N, C-alpha and C positions, 0 to 999 in steps of 0.2 A: 438439420440445423448446423450452423458453423460452430467450431470450437472457439471462435473469436468473438467475445462479447463486444457490444458497441461502446468501446472505451474512448474513441477518438472524436466524439461529437463535441463541438465547441459550445460552451454555455455563455450566453450574452452577459449574464451577471458577472461571471468570472472575467470575461474579456474587458468589461468596463473597469472592474477592480484592478486588473493587471495594468491597465493604462494609467490609472490614478497612482498606483504604487510606483510605477516606473518614473512618473513625473515627480513624485515625492523624493525618490532616491536620487534621481539625477535632475535637480532643478534646472530649468532652461533647456531640457533635452529636445523640446519641440523646435527650438531655434538652432541648437548646436548639438550635433550627434556625439560630440566629445565632451559634453558637460561633465563637470567634476561631481562625483557622488557625495552625498551627505547622509550618513547613517542617522544623524540627529534629526534631520527633516523627515526621514523615513519613519523613525520611531514615533515622532510627534504626530504624524498623520495617522499611524495605526492606533495609537492610544486615543486620539480624538474620535476616530470612527468606532472603536470598541465601546467607548463611553456612550455614544449615541445609540448603538445597538442594545446596550444594557437597559436603556430607557425605553426604547420603542418595542423591542421583543416581537417583531412581526413573524410571519410564518416562514415557509421554506426559503425564500430569497434571503431573508435576514439570517437564518441559520447557516446557509451556505457562506454568506459574507463573513460571519463570525469564524467559521472554520478556516477560511482563507486568511483572515487577518491574524488569527492566533498562530497559524502556521508560519506566516511571514515574520511575526514577532519572535518566535522561537528560532527561526533560521537566522534572523539578524543578530540575535544574541550569540548564536554559535559561530557566526562569521566574525563577530567582534572578538570572541574567544580565540578563534584560529589565528587572528592577526598577532597575537602575543605568544603563540606556541609554534613549534617546529612543524607539526603535522596535525591535520584535522582529526578529531575523534569521530570516526564514521559510525561507531556503535551508538554514541549519543545522538548523532544527527538522525539516524534512521529510527531510533526509538522514539524521538520526538515527532518525526514526520508521521510514522505509522500511528502513534497515539492520537495525533491531531486529526488525520484524515479518517480514522475509524471512530471518532467521537460521535456522540449522539445515540439515540435509540438503535438497537437494544442494549446499549451500554456494554460494548465489547471491552474486555480487559486484555492487556498485553503484559506478559511476565517473562522474565529471563529464567529459562529452565535450569541451565547449568553452563559452565564454561567448558568447551571441548577444544583444547589447544587454542587456535586463533579463531575458531568459530563460536558464534554466540546465538543459540537457538532462542527465538522469541515465540512464546506459546500464546495463541489467540483463542479466547473462549468467551461464551456469553452465559449469563445467569438464567437458569430455568427454574421457575417456581415449582417446588416439589421434587426437583430432580438435581439440584445443585448446579455445578458448572458443566457446560457442554463444550467439548473441544470443537473448534471450527477449523483451525489450521496451525501449522508450525512454519515459521519463516526463519531462514538462516542468514545471519549477517557475517560476512567475511570482511573485516575492516582493513585488511592489509593487502590482499591480492588485487592486482590490476583488473579492471573490467575488460570484457571482450571488446575487440576493435569495432565490431558491428553488432547491432541488436539482433541480427538474424543469424549470428554464429551458432553452431550446434551447442546444445546444453552441455555444461560441464559435469564432472563427477559430482560436484556439490549439488547441482540441480537434480541429478538422478536421485540422490539421497533425499532431497527435499520432497521430490515427487513421491518417493516410496512412503515417507512419513505421512504425507497428506492423502495418499491413496488408502492407507490403513484407516485414517480418520473417516474418509468418505464411506468406506465399506462398513465401518462401525455404525455410522449414521444411517446407512441403508437398513441395517438390522433393527433400527429403531423407527422405521417407516418413513425415512426421508427420501424423496425422489431426487436422486443425484444426477438425473438428466436435465430436469427443469431448474433445479436449484443446486449450484455447484460452486466450489471455492476458486479463487484466483491465488496463485502462489507467488510470493515475492522473494526473489533471490537477489540479494544486494552484495555488490563487490565495489569497494571504494565508494565513489559518489554516484554510481549508476545502479539502477534497479532493472531487472528483467522480470516481466510478469508472464506467468503461464496459467492457463486454465486447465482444469482436470475434470473430465466429464464422463459419465457412464454412457457407453454405446454397446448395447447388447451384452455380451459376456465379458467385455473388457472396458477399461478406462482409457480414454483418449486424452493425450496431452498436446497442447499447442500454444504457440505464442499468443498472448492476449492482445498484444499490439506490436507493430513493427517500428514504432517510433522509438527514438533514443530518449530515455528518461534519465535525467540527472538532476541532482540538487546542488545549489550553489555552496561553495566553500570559501569564496572571496567576494568582496563587494562588486567587483566587475563581472563575476559570473552571474550575479543577480540579474544583470541586464539581459544576458542570453536566456536565463531561466524565465523571466517575465515576458520575453518575446517569443518563446517557444510554446508548444502544447503540453509540456511536461506537467504543469500544474493541473490542467484540465483532465489529463489522463489519471493522475494520482487521485483527484477528487472522484472521478468516475469509478476507479478501483475501490475507493472507500465506500461509495454508495452501493456498488455491487455486493461487497462483503457484508454491509449492514442489512441489505435485503435478504441475502442468504442466511445470515444469523437470525433475522426475524422469522424466517420460514422455519428454521430449525427449532427455535424457541416455541413457536406456536404449535408445531406438530408434537413436540415432546410434552408440552404442558397438556395437550389434548389427550395424549395416550397415557401419560403418567407412568412411563416406563423408566426403570433405573439403569445405571451403568452396567448391571450384570448381564444385560442383553447385548452388550457391545462385542465386537470381534475379539476373540482371544489373542493374546500376544503371539507374534510370530507368523500369523496368517497374512498372506500377501496376495492381493488381486493381480491379475495380469494387466500390465500397463503398456500401451502402444504409443510410440513417439512418431512424429511426422517422418516422411521419407528421407529427409536430409540427415537423419541419424542412422548410424550403422545398425544392421539387423541384430547384432549381438548385444546391442544396448537396450533392446526391448526386454521387459521382464514381467 
């Protein structure tokens, strides 16, 4: 099986919503590709649709629409904030984005662990009845450093550290009877407005790490960047990433609740599994 999950599939519900959002943000864009943006129109459309969803409360399609609309609402607020400041607050942007796309069962929580210079680790966990919080992953946000020029560029030292942290978490979950070959995390490494997604998966005696998508994934920081965002696959991939992580967390929760094991069975601090990167990474970077 591939290291790459199916994150690039296009969802027709999301496609329809993106078209409506684009028309609301750029009234008249169907007749004029240079239509003037209107955040007011955009916010009005989102508020109206959210009100309807609150009344109808349909199944999966409506839940997905709610996630999309709430994410767009938060991004619009952040874009408006950026218009009055010298530089966008990428930590706030990614915290909102990750919280929105990971929303829903099994109620994943995202917390800031601590500040480490310019890096901001976000701790992802789920609540397990009888076992407390179970670690699912750690994401590192670098709000200042420029993103790589291409999504296929070799991982940075930051990515190696992120992989190390998540490999430890995966190994600890294995000791609690989680199958990390069939159920595995996707790591988010964010730099500026761009995120790179890596999957980390058990293969025999090692963990393999690979890009979860070769698409360039960015979030908008200006009104005009919204246009490119809504016309790209970035939103679809982010939503697929969130769905994958919720499925992984649900599996972790169900197994831990069934076994009723506590955190004392987890991997001791300092232990490190062997992790193998793809061929484009130098051999001495495998660990």
